[in-house]
N, C-alpha and C positions, 0 to 999 in steps of 0.2 A: 405509419403508426401502428401495425402492428408488432413490428420491430421493438419499437419503444415501450410496448407493452410487455413485451417478454422479458427487457431487461429489467424493467420495473419490478415485474412478478418474479423475476428467475434469482437475479443479482442482491445478494443481502448488501454489499456495498453499495449500493443504489438506494434500497430501502432505508438504510441509514442516513444517506446524505439527503434524502428528502424528509426524514424524521427531524434533523438537525435544522432543516432551512425552514420547515414549519413550523418550528418553535423560535426561530429568531423571528422570522416574518411575523408569529403572534405577538409577540412581545413589542416589537415595530409599532405595528398596526392598532393595539392597546394603547400604546402611549400615545400615538398620535391622536387615537379618540380621546382620551382623558386632555390632552390639550386643547384640542378644539371645543370641548365642553366646559371648559375652566375659562369663568370671567371675573377679573379682580379676585382671583386668588379662592374663589368658591366654585363649586360643580353645579353647574346648570343643568339639571337634567332634563329639564322641561323642553330642549332644544336638539335633545339627542339625536333624533330622527331626521334632523336637518343637516346633519355634518356629512360630509364625503367619507371620513373613515367607517361611519356606522354600515352605511352601505358596502363599502369595500370588505369589512369584516361580515357581512351576511354573504356575500359570493365567495369570499375566503371560506367560509363553513361550509356552504354546499360543497365546494371544490374537495375540500379535506374528508367530505362524507363520501362522495363518490370514490375518492381514492380508497379509503379505508373499507369500503364496501367491495371493491374490486380485489382487495388484498384477503378480505374474508372469505368471499366466495372462491378464491383459488385456494386457500388453506382449507375450507372445507369440502372441498371436492378432492383434495389430496388424503383427506380423513377417509373418506369413504372407502378406500382402497384396504383400509386394515381390517375389513370386514370380509370375509370369505365367500358369503353368500353373494355382495356385492360383487366381486371380483369374477366368481363364475357369471353371474347375470350380463355382465359387462362383456366377458369374452363371446359369450354366447351371443348376445348384441352385437357385437361385432364380426364375428364370424358368420352367421347366421343368413347374411345377404349372399355372400359368396358360395356358400353350400348349395343356398338354392338356386344360384346360375347353373352350379355344375350339375343339379338335377333337372333341372330344365333342359339343359344341352344334352344329357343323356336322354333323357323323353324324345327330344325332337330326331336323336339319330337313331331313334328305334329300338332302344333297350329295352328288353322283358322288364318286368316288375322285379323277378330275381336276380338281374344282372344289376340292377341299379344299386347306387351307394346306400348304405346305411347311414340315415342323418343322424340316429342317436350315437352310433358308434364314433362319426365323425365329430361330434360335439365332446365327445369326451377325450377325444387327442387333444 
């Protein structure tokens, strides 16, 4: 499942294919819906909620929403890296656990306070 999501997220060909299929499917479902609510050449809107295609359209809308939300969150996450402060905070967040483990190891090994690594210097690296 994870690799399928990665393909969808990372490959423009897959995203384009999904877009084309969604347009085609939308057209087919809408045409089917109109056909189902047409009686004797007139649209009978009073029974629209009783048709199968209406409910398929509702499910389809939810799936399309989830897909677009997935793509939006991915692109929003990428845009965060354009901000220098966010990049610095991200790097610190990712490096801090490793530096903390090295610090703990040094303390357990009995190193003196002056021999311990300087966390600020490590973070600047």
